[in-house]
N, C-alpha and C positions, 0 to 999 in steps of 0.2 A: 124879471130876470136881471141878475146883477152881472156886471163885467168883471172878470178876474184877470189882472195883469201880472205877468211874471217877467223875469229877465230873459227868458228863453224865447226865441221867435219860432213859434210852432207853425207859422205860415210858410216858412222857407223849407222846401223839401230837402235841401242839402245840409241843413244845420245838424240834424242828428248823426249824419254820417261823416261829417268833417273831422271829428275827433278820431274816429276809427281809421280814416285814411292817413292822418298825420301819424298815428301810432304805428301803422304798418310801415310807413316811410322810415320812422326811427328804428324799428326792428330790422328792416332791410339794410339800413346804413350800418347798424351795429354788426350784423352778420357779415357784411362786406368788409368792414374794418378788421374783424376777427380773421376772416379768410386771408386778407392781404398780410396781416401780421404773421399768421402761421406760415404763409408762403415765404416771406422774408426770413423767418427763423430757419426754415428748411434750407433756403439758399445759403444762409450763413453757415449752417452746419456742414453742408456739402462743400463749401469753399474751405472751411477749416480742415475737414478731412483730406481734401486734395492737397492742401499745403503741408499738412502733417506727413503725408506720404512722400514728400520730396526729401532728398538728402540735404544735409547741412550745407554742403557746398553751393547747391542751387539757391537755398534760402539766403546764404551770405551774398550771393550775386545780386539778389533782389533787395538786399539791405534789411533783411528780416532775421531776427534770432528766433529760434524755435519757441522760446517762452513768450514771445511777443505776438504770436499768430492770432490768438483770440482778440487781443487789443486792436491789432491792425484790421482784421476782418470786421470787427465791431464798428469801425469808423468808415467802412465802405458805403458808398451810395448805392441806390437800387440799380443803376446802370453798371457799376463795377461788380456788383453781386451777380449780374447776369452773364459776366464773362466766363469763358471756359478756360481753366488753367491748362497750360501746356506742360506736359511732363514727359520724361523719357519712358520707354517701354519698360514694363515691370520685369520681363525676362531678359536679363543682361546676357549679352554674348561677348566673347573675347574681343571681337572686332569693335564693338561699341565702347569697350573700355580702353581701346588703344593697344591691346595686347595682340601681337601677331606671332604666330608660331613659325618657327624656321622650318622650311620644308623643302 
């Protein structure tokens, strides 16, 4: 009987499975990265929409022009994207606008 040698170590029980485990780890990492990327994109879109809803005076107070909103939000960090923008109520009342009726 002749001995046949190969590069693969068939005596090690973990050797055939090691590649599959590494492959699963890569796939999980790719899926996790994709999920984080989609979440960040959603947060950016939500922040852009919230800033677009503000009037020009409030944007000016923040030092942002309406045309710069996408650029400014694109430079936000993850912590800044997690902030909730504060805006006035959508239903304006005469009192909120500083208009008082004589009565």
